[in-house]
N, C-alpha and C positions, 0 to 999 in steps of 0.2 A: 456217498458218505465222505466227509472231509477227514483229514488226518488231524490228530491232536498232539500238541507239544508236551509230551510226557517228560522227556529229558532233552534239554536244549544245549547245543554247543554253539560255536562261532559260525560253522558252515552248514550244519545239519541238525536235525532233531530226530529223536526216536519216538514213534507213535505206535499205539496199539494197531495191530493188523486190521485191515478193513476188507469187507467182501469185495470191494471194487479193485483190490490189489491183484486179483486172480488173473486178469488179462495180461498185465505186465509180467507176472510170474511165468505165465505160459510162454510169452515171447522170450524171456530170458533163458528159460530152461529148455528151449528148442534151438538155441544159438550156440554152436560149437565153440565160438570164441569166449563165451561166458562159461560153458559147462566143462570144457577140457581142463582148465585150471582147477576146477572143483572135483573132477573125477566122476562127474555124473553123465557124461556123454554116451556111455555104452549101455545105459539102462533104458527101460521102456520109455519111448517118447511120451511126453505129457500132452494133455489137452486142457481146454478151459474147464471142462467138467471135473477133471482130476484135481486141478488147482483150487477150484471152488470147494471141493470136498476137503482138501488139505486145510484150507482156511476155516471151514466149518469145524473141523476137528480141533484146530488151534483154539478157536473161540470157545468151543464146548468144554475143553479140558483145561482152560486157563494156562496154556503153555507160555513160556517166556520168550515169545517171538515178537520182534518189533519191525515195523517198517522204518526204513531210513529215508528221510525226506529232506530235500534241499530247503534250507531256511529261507532263502530269498524268493524262490519261485513256488514253493510248496509242491514241487514235483517229486513223485516217488522214484527213488534211484536205487534202492536195494533193500535188503532185509538182514537182520542179525538175530541170533538165537543163543540162549543158554539151554543146554539139554543134558540128559542123564544126570540130573541134579541129585546128589546124595546129601540129604539134610543132616544125617548123623555125623558123617565125616567132613561135611561142609566143602564138597568139591563139585565141579561141573565141567562139562565140555562146552566149547564155544565154536560157533560157525558164523560166517558172514559172506555175503555176495553183494557187490555193487554191480547190478545188472545193466544200468545205463552207462554204456561205454564212454560217452562224452564226459563222464565224471571220474574216469580212471586217472590215477596219478596226479590228483589235485588235492589230496589230504582228506577226502571224505571218509575213506575206509579207516584211516588211522583215528580220526575223530569219533566215528561211530563205535569203533572198538573201545576207545577210552570211555565213552559214555556208557556202554553196556558193562564194562568192567566196574565202573563206579556204582552202577545199579547192583551188580552181583556182589561186590564186596561190602558196600555200605547199606544196602537195603535187604538183600537176601542173606547177609552175614556169611557169605562163602569165605573160605580160606585159600582155596587153590582153584584156579581155572586153567584148563588145558585145551590144546587143540592139536590137530594133525594137519600137515600141509605137504604136498608133493614137492620133491626137491627141484623140479623144473619150474615151480611157481615162485620165481625170485622176487617179483614185486610184492607178493603176499608175505613172504618171509621178511623182507625189509620192513614192511608195514608193521608186522607183529613185533619185530625188534624195537622199532621206534615207539610202540605203545607199551613196551616194558617186558614183553615175553622173552624167555631165555630157552635156548635149545637144551633139551634134556635127554635126547636119544633119537634113535631112528629104527625103522624096520627096513632092512636092506632088500632092495629089488622087489618091493611089494606091489609095485604098479607097473604094468606092462602096457605100453601104448605105442603104436607105430613100430612095433617090433623092438623097441628099446625098453630097458628096465630102469626104474627110478625108485629111490628110497621115499618112504614116508618119514618126514621129520616131525618129531613130537616136541612141542614147546609148552611151557607153562609160566604162570606168574602167581605169586602168593600175595596175600593182602598186604603184608608188611612192605612189599616192593612197590606198591601202587599209591599214588597221590591223587586224591579226589580232585576233580575239576568241576564238579557240579553239585553233588549232594551236600558236601560240607559247607557250602556257602549259606545254606539254610540254617546251619547250626551255630553260626557265629553271633 
């Protein structure tokens, strides 16, 4: 099944998740270089059947999970998600992974973040989007700041890995702080 250009940027586009994404997800989530920054490495190892079930759940429950796809090659490079959506108070949590390491530090994460923020603020009518990131994940923190997130606090020494303690940094962005890069061009 191909990917579909739901929200398109300069480098990448967000596509609805596909059943065929499961194999790449399985590879990413069994790679410590990918999972340690996310904090997922100490949990149960995943396999293809688990990831196929995860995708089935996403498709069945219409969750706001998108594949991140390179615009030029149509290669699946990551995924992003808005979750814990509160429609009454208009807030959500955000998560992202660029699983294909050859795409790291090239602007794909920042652009995908801006694309899903555009979707969240301008189509889901959210007011506040928040995330948590480990203090050792400097690349992600810089990416989020470039996308407009601001640090709002931390949970001290909440992550222990390799015998060292790290903070979880909480960041958020509100709708008034965000400038649309995609959705508003359809309204002009």
